[in-house]
Each structure stands twice: as structure tokens, then as C-alpha cells.
C-alpha positions in Angstrom: -5.2 13.4 -29.0 -2.0 11.6 -30.2 0.6 11.5 -27.5 4.3 10.4 -27.8 6.1 9.3 -24.6 9.9 9.2 -24.6 11.7 6.4 -22.6 11.7 2.7 -22.1 11.5 1.8 -18.4 9.0 1.1 -15.6 8.5 4.9 -15.1 7.4 5.3 -18.7 5.1 2.3 -18.5 3.4 3.9 -15.5 3.1 7.2 -17.4 1.7 5.5 -20.5 -0.8 3.5 -18.4 -1.9 6.8 -16.7 -2.2 8.6 -20.1 -4.2 5.7 -21.5 -6.9 6.4 -18.9 -7.6 9.8 -20.3 -10.7 10.1 -22.5 -8.9 12.7 -24.6 -6.4 10.3 -25.9 -7.0 8.3 -29.1 -3.4 7.0 -29.8 -0.2 6.6 -27.8 3.3 6.1 -29.2 6.4 5.4 -27.1 10.0 5.8 -28.2 11.6 3.3 -27.9 9.3 1.7 -25.3 9.5 -1.9 -24.1 7.5 -5.1 -24.3 5.0 -4.1 -21.6 4.5 -0.7 -23.0 3.8 -2.2 -26.4 0.5 -3.6 -25.0 -0.7 0.0 -24.6 1.1 2.0 -27.1 2.8 1.7 -30.4 6.5 1.4 -29.8 8.7 3.3 -32.4 12.5 2.5 -32.7 13.9 5.9 -31.9 16.2 6.3 -28.9 15.6 8.9 -26.2 18.8 10.8 -27.2 17.9 11.0 -30.9 16.4 14.4 -30.6 16.0 15.3 -34.3 14.5 11.9 -35.1 12.0 12.4 -32.2 11.1 15.9 -33.5 10.7 14.5 -37.0 8.4 11.8 -35.9 6.3 14.2 -33.8 6.0 16.4 -36.8 5.2 13.8 -39.3 2.6 12.0 -37.1 1.1 15.3 -36.0 1.6 14.4 -32.3 -0.4 16.7 -30.1 1.9 16.2 -27.0 5.2 14.7 -26.4 6.1 13.6 -22.7 9.7 13.1 -21.8 10.5 10.5 -19.2 14.2 10.2 -18.5 16.8 12.7 -17.3 19.5 12.4 -20.1 17.3 13.8 -22.9 16.0 16.6 -20.7 19.4 17.8 -19.6 20.6 17.4 -23.2 17.9 19.8 -24.5 15.3 17.6 -26.2 12.5 19.9 -25.1 14.2 22.9 -26.9 14.5 20.8 -30.1 10.9 19.8 -30.1 9.6 23.2 -29.2 11.6 24.7 -32.0 9.3 22.8 -34.4 6.3 24.6 -32.9 5.2 21.4 -31.1 3.9 20.9 -27.6 6.2 19.0 -25.1 6.0 18.4 -21.4 9.3 18.8 -19.6 11.8 21.4 -18.7 14.0 23.2 -21.3 17.7 22.6 -21.1 18.4 25.7 -19.1 16.0 24.6 -16.4 16.9 20.9 -16.5 20.3 21.9 -15.2 18.6 21.7 -11.8 19.2 18.0 -12.1 22.0 18.1 -14.6 24.5 19.8 -12.3 24.7 19.2 -8.6 27.0 22.2 -8.2 24.4 24.4 -9.9 21.6 23.2 -7.6 23.7 23.5 -4.5 24.7 27.1 -5.5 21.1 27.9 -6.2 19.9 26.7 -2.8 22.7 28.6 -1.0 21.9 31.8 -2.9 18.2 31.6 -2.1 18.4 30.2 1.5 16.7 26.9 0.6 17.6 24.4 3.4 20.3 21.9 2.3 23.6 20.4 3.6 26.7 22.4 3.8 29.0 21.7 0.9 32.1 22.7 -1.3 32.6 22.2 -5.0 35.8 21.1 -6.6 37.1 20.9 -10.2 40.6 19.6 -9.0 41.2 16.3 -7.4 44.1 17.8 -5.5 42.1 20.6 -4.0 39.4 18.1 -3.0 42.0 15.9 -1.2 43.4 18.9 0.6 39.9 19.9 1.8 39.1 16.4 3.0 42.2 16.4 5.3 40.4 18.7 7.8 36.8 17.9 6.9 34.5 16.1 9.5 33.7 12.5 8.7 31.5 10.7 7.6 31.2 12.8 4.4 29.4 12.6 1.1 30.9 12.8 -2.4 28.7 13.5 -5.4 29.5 13.5 -9.0 28.3 16.9 -10.4 26.7 15.4 -13.6 24.2 12.6 -14.3 25.3 9.2 -13.1 22.1 7.0 -13.3 21.4 7.8 -9.7 24.5 6.1 -8.6 27.2 8.9 -8.4 26.9 9.5 -4.7 29.5 8.0 -2.3 29.1 8.0 1.5 32.5 7.9 3.0 33.0 6.9 6.7 36.6 8.0 7.1 39.4 9.9 5.3 40.8 6.8 3.6 37.3 6.1 2.0 37.0 9.7 1.0 40.3 9.8 -0.7 39.4 6.6 -2.6 36.1 8.2 -3.5 37.8 11.2 -5.1 40.1 8.8 -7.0 37.1 6.8 -8.2 35.1 9.9 -9.3 37.7 12.3 -10.6 40.7 10.2 -11.6 39.3 6.8 -12.6 36.2 8.6 -14.0 33.9 5.8 -13.0 31.0 7.9 -14.1 32.7 9.5 -17.0 32.5 13.2 -17.4 29.9 13.4 -14.6 32.7 13.2 -12.1 35.0 15.9 -13.6 33.6 18.2 -10.9 32.4 17.0 -7.5 30.4 18.3 -4.6 31.7 17.4 -1.2 28.8 17.6 1.3 28.1 17.5 5.0 26.7 14.0 6.0 23.1 14.3 7.2 21.1 11.7 9.1 17.4 11.1 9.1 14.6 9.6 7.0 14.8 10.1 3.2 11.5 11.0 1.5 10.7 11.7 -2.1 8.1 14.4 -3.1 7.1 14.8 -6.8 5.6 18.0 -8.0 4.1 19.5 -11.2 5.4 23.0 -12.1 4.2 25.6 -14.7 6.9 28.1 -14.3 5.3 29.9 -11.4 2.8 27.6 -9.7 3.7 24.4 -8.0 1.4 21.5 -7.2 2.7 18.8 -4.8 1.9 15.2 -5.4 1.8 12.6 -2.7 5.0 11.5 -0.9 6.9 8.3 -1.4 10.0 6.5 -0.1 12.5 4.6 -2.2 14.9 1.7 -1.4 18.1 2.2 -3.2 20.4 -0.6 -1.9 20.3 -4.0 -3.6 20.0 -6.1 -0.5 17.6 -6.5 2.4 18.4 -4.3 5.4 19.8 -1.6 3.1 22.9 -3.6 2.4 24.8 -4.0 -0.9 25.4 -1.7 -3.8 23.3 1.4 -4.8 20.8 0.6 -7.5 18.3 2.6 -9.6 15.8 1.6 -6.9 14.6 -1.8 -5.6 11.1 -0.7 -4.5 9.0 2.2 -3.1 6.0 2.9 -1.0 3.5 5.8 -0.9 2.6 7.8 1.1 5.5 8.1 3.5 4.2 8.0 7.1 7.2 10.2 8.0 6.1 13.0 5.8 3.8 14.6 8.4 1.6 17.7 8.1 4.3 19.6 10.0 7.0 18.5 7.5 4.7 19.4 4.5 4.0 22.9 6.0 7.7 23.5 6.5 8.6 22.4 2.9 5.9 24.5 1.4 7.1 27.5 3.2 10.8 27.2 2.7 11.5 24.7 -0.1 8.9 24.1 -2.8 7.7 27.5 -4.0 11.2 28.9 -3.1 12.8 26.6 -5.6 10.3 27.5 -8.4 10.7 31.2 -7.6 14.6 30.9 -7.6 14.6 29.2 -11.0 12.4 32.0 -12.4 14.6 34.7 -11.0 17.6 33.1 -12.6 15.9 33.3 -15.9 15.4 29.5 -16.1 11.6 29.1 -15.9 10.8 25.6 -14.9 7.9 23.7 -16.5 7.5 20.0 -15.9 8.3 17.8 -12.9 10.4 18.7 -9.9 11.3 15.7 -7.8 12.4 16.8 -4.3 14.7 14.3 -2.5 14.4 15.3 1.1 16.2 14.3 4.3 14.2 14.7 7.5 16.9 15.8 9.9 16.7 16.7 13.5 16.9 20.4 12.5 14.1 20.0 9.9 13.8 19.0 6.3 16.8 19.5 4.0 17.0 19.1 0.2 19.3 16.2 -0.7 18.8 16.6 -4.4 16.5 17.8 -7.2 15.5 15.7 -10.2 13.9 17.3 -13.2 11.5 14.4 -14.1 9.4 11.6 -12.6 11.3 9.3 -10.3 11.7 5.6 -11.0 10.3 3.6 -9.2 8.4 6.4 -7.3 6.1 7.1 -10.3 5.0 3.4 -10.1 3.4 4.2 -6.7 2.4 7.8 -7.1 0.4 7.7 -10.4 -1.8 4.7 -9.6 -3.1 6.8 -6.6 -3.6 10.0 -8.6 -7.3 10.7 -9.5 -6.7 13.6 -12.0 -6.6 13.1 -15.8 -2.8 13.4 -16.2 -3.2 14.9 -19.7 -5.1 17.9 -18.2 -2.2 18.5 -15.7 0.4 18.2 -18.4 -1.4 20.8 -20.5 -1.9 23.1 -17.6 1.9 23.1 -16.9 2.7 23.9 -20.5 0.0 26.7 -20.7 0.9 28.2 -17.3 -2.5 27.7 -15.7 -1.6 25.1 -13.1 -3.2 27.4 -10.5 -6.5 26.3 -11.8 -5.8 22.6 -11.1 -6.2 20.9 -7.7 -4.4 17.5 -7.5 -6.4 14.7 -6.0 -5.0 11.4 -4.6 -6.9 8.5 -3.3 -7.0 8.0 0.5 -5.1 4.7 0.1 -1.5 3.4 -0.1 0.7 1.8 -2.7 3.9 -0.4 -2.6 6.1 -1.4 -5.5 8.5 -4.3 -5.3 11.1 -4.5 -8.1 11.8 -7.9 -9.5 15.4 -7.9 -10.7 17.9 -10.2 -12.4 20.1 -11.8 -9.8 23.5 -10.1 -9.8 22.0 -6.6 -10.5 23.5 -3.9 -10.5 26.8 -5.5 -11.5 26.6 -8.7 -13.6 23.5 -10.5 -14.6 22.1 -12.6 -17.4 19.1 -11.8 -19.5 16.9 -13.4 -22.1 14.9 -15.7 -19.8 11.2 -16.3 -20.4 8.8 -14.7 -17.9 5.6 -16.4 -16.9 2.6 -15.2 -15.0 2.1 -11.7 -16.5 -1.4 -12.7 -17.6 -2.4 -12.9 -14.0 -2.6 -9.1 -13.7 -6.1 -8.3 -14.9 -5.7 -4.6 -13.9 -8.9 -4.4 -11.9 -7.7 -6.0 -8.6 -5.4 -3.1 -7.5 -2.3 -4.9 -8.7 -0.2 -3.8 -11.6 3.0 -5.0 -13.2 5.2 -2.3 -14.8 7.9 -3.5 -17.3 11.3 -2.1 -16.8 13.7 -4.4 -18.7 11.7 -6.8 -20.9 11.4 -7.6 -24.6 9.2 -9.8 -26.7 10.7 -13.0 -28.1 10.7 -13.7 -31.9 7.3 -15.4 -31.6 5.8 -12.0 -30.6 4.1 -13.5 -27.6 6.7 -14.6 -25.0 8.1 -11.9 -22.7 11.8 -12.2 -22.0 14.0 -10.5 -19.3 16.1 -7.8 -20.8 17.7 -5.8 -18.0 18.8 -5.6 -14.5 15.5 -4.3 -13.2 13.0 -6.4 -15.0 9.5 -5.6 -13.5 7.9 -3.5 -10.9 4.9 -5.1 -9.1 2.7 -2.4 -7.6 -0.2 -3.1 -5.3 -2.8 -0.8 -3.7 -4.3 -1.2 -0.3 -6.4 0.7 2.3 -3.1 1.3 4.3 0.6 0.7 3.8 0.7 -2.7 5.6 -2.1 -4.0 3.4 -0.6 -2.6 0.3 2.7 -4.2 1.3 1.1 -7.6 1.8 -0.8 -7.4 -1.5 2.5 -6.4 -3.4 4.5 -9.3 -2.0 1.6 -11.7 -2.7 1.4 -10.4 -6.3 5.1 -11.0 -6.8 4.5 -14.7 -6.5 2.4 -14.6 -9.7 5.4 -13.9 -11.8 8.4 -16.3 -12.3 11.6 -16.2 -14.3 15.0 -17.7 -14.0 17.4 -15.6 -11.8 14.4 -13.6 -10.3 15.6 -11.5 -7.4 13.9 -9.1 -5.1 14.3 -7.5 -1.7 11.9 -8.8 1.0 11.8 -5.7 3.2 10.3 -3.0 0.9 8.2 -0.7 3.2 9.4 -2.4 6.4 10.1 1.0 7.9 6.3 1.5 8.2 6.4 -1.1 11.0 8.3 1.5 13.1 5.5 4.1 12.9 
């Protein structure tokens, strides 16, 4: 098989690595890819939002399966464009990717089908939102309706912060058109857990759980980022929680989308909050999470190509997902100053110290090759994700931090408390 992966981050590197393990695969392409991905796949200079060019390439090269990584092209309808050429593609169509593309849509869906989530109101007008906030209980959460690179969520402790948040989202348009409509949501407390799943339109298969660290600094301080590290499984995702979610959230979401005429095929990422009243859905994503993928896929035993095809063909009920009885921790190595201002273009050393057979992996997020074609350079805020496996979370965590010492580059920055929550269990 010839497979094309669309995207250029750590998530796509983890997907490519997993695909490369399939005996069915003879050639992998990635558009546009990155320096690390280029070691496993042929990178082609086509952007993730260049839908017609992607479809042209898939047609010309007789690609057997295209796998879409990021959210923007899915929400924009890339699957529809590729399918229109009679080609196979893994990911939800545009009318289903709205599950992530619009917070207001997903909240309304949950309300209509009694899927547990926080109480909320939706506003198209800044004035109406400000009037509502005058009597709303604090703290409160403001969410940009559209895609905002995982950063369009503001937790406001008081009315003053909430008003400033409305100004930032709706008036100043910090996240562009994503903030033209906002969702104002009840503030919930509890552990946040991420659960990825494969869906074929009617059947859902749950992957192992994970937990992400969004804040830039140790102790969950600093600005929100795309993610500074993850661990899997989450010790807080108990059998009791799993049973509840299977009963009231997972299948209910798939069925709700089908009833709305928006058959969902691909990945549903459930962002959950484990509250005192039980699990609640914080958000849905319509694709693999980043950096959750970097800890979930290394633990998966299945041939991922078989699972992709089962989702497309509607026979996921014939697949049982299997995960190793171990743990994984990913520590993101970023450029100092991320997510605001940072320098790039620094040489990276130590990447050759990951043989791939010691349970340690390095996934490239923001890298490029120098003109010599050999030297790896930093090329983004999040540069690398160092993932390590272990028999349990504490061992995996120790292995991951040990492995981060193999890599050096100027301005290297990381959090030192990824997975620290496991000490409380």
C-alpha cells in the first residue's frame, strides 16, 4: 500500500511511525511533513490546507489511503475533496468535523441528546454576553466557538476578567473569526482526562486514556500552550469512570451524530472533566490529539492500517483494540519563550541516541534540515516530544526525563513535572 499522511507535527510523526510498522505498507508520503518524518516518509511540499493539490497528488501517485492529521483541513472539508476523486481517506467529512469546528454546535448536540457536560449559553453579540455575565456565577469559562489552536479558552475568576475576556475574543478578535461567537460555560473542577477513540459511523472503539499538561510552566503556571507533555494511561480514569462514559457519553455521541445526518468516521477525542458529580465532556476533537498521540500509539498493539480501513469500511465492530500493559510519558522540548516569542534555527544534537529499540522515541514537532541535509535545526515553539515506555507510570516518567538529557539545543526548555500527578495516586 501507498499511504499519504497530511500534517507536519509531532502527532503526524507518531502516526507515520505507527503506519511504518504495518507489513501492508510499501511507501509513505507526508505533506508537508518535517525533518524527523523525512527519515520514515517522503515529504512532499504541499500544505495541509491545499486540498486540491493534495487530491491531485493522491490521484497521480495512486495513493491507497490518505490519513488527515490536523483539525483545520478536516473542518475545512479536505475529506470531501479527496473522496470526490473516488479515493480512500481516513477522517470525518466536513459536516461531521463540525463536532470540533464549532463549540456551539457540540454543546447544543450534548444538550439535545442528554450527554453530560457543563451548563452554558451561546452569544453572537458582545453586548449580550456582557449583560449575561453581570449575574453569572464566577469563576466562569469563555470559549471561542471556532478553531483556535487549542488556546481559545479563557478561565475567568471574576466579572472584571470575564469582561476583559469578551473584549479579547469578540472585539479584539485575538483568535480571528473563531471568536465571532462565544460559548459561556459553567466552571467545573476535577481531573482532566483525554480519551481517544476510533469510529466507523456506528461503532466506537475506545483507545487507552491519557492526560495532557497545557500550561507552559511547572505547577501548571504560565500561558496555555498546544501541550507540554502527556502520560498514559491516566490513573484517574478508573473502571467506574470508563463504565459511566461508555454508558452515557461515547456511544451516545456517535449515535447523536448519526441521527443528525452527520455520520462520523475517524477519530473522536473526548476531553473529559472528572467532577464530583461524575464525568462531563469538556470538548470534542475530531482527530488525534497532540501530544496525546505520542503516548497512545506507542502502546497500541494493533496494525493501525487495519483499524483505519475498518473505520472507512464500516466494520469496526470486527476489530478489538489491544494496548500493552505498560505506561508511556512524553516530555515536550520547546524553544524558551514559547508560546509567545522564541528564536529558532539552532542545531540539535543527540538525536542519533534514539535507536528505537529501547522504549524511547523522539517525535519531531518543529524541526527542519539544514542546507547540508544532515543537521537538524529547531523550527518551532514545540521542537521535539521525547516519549518513553515503562512498566508503570513512575518508571516511564523517569525514563522519559532521562531520555531528554540525550538531546541538546540552544534555548531548550521543558517542564519538569510532567506526570507528577501520578504521585498523588
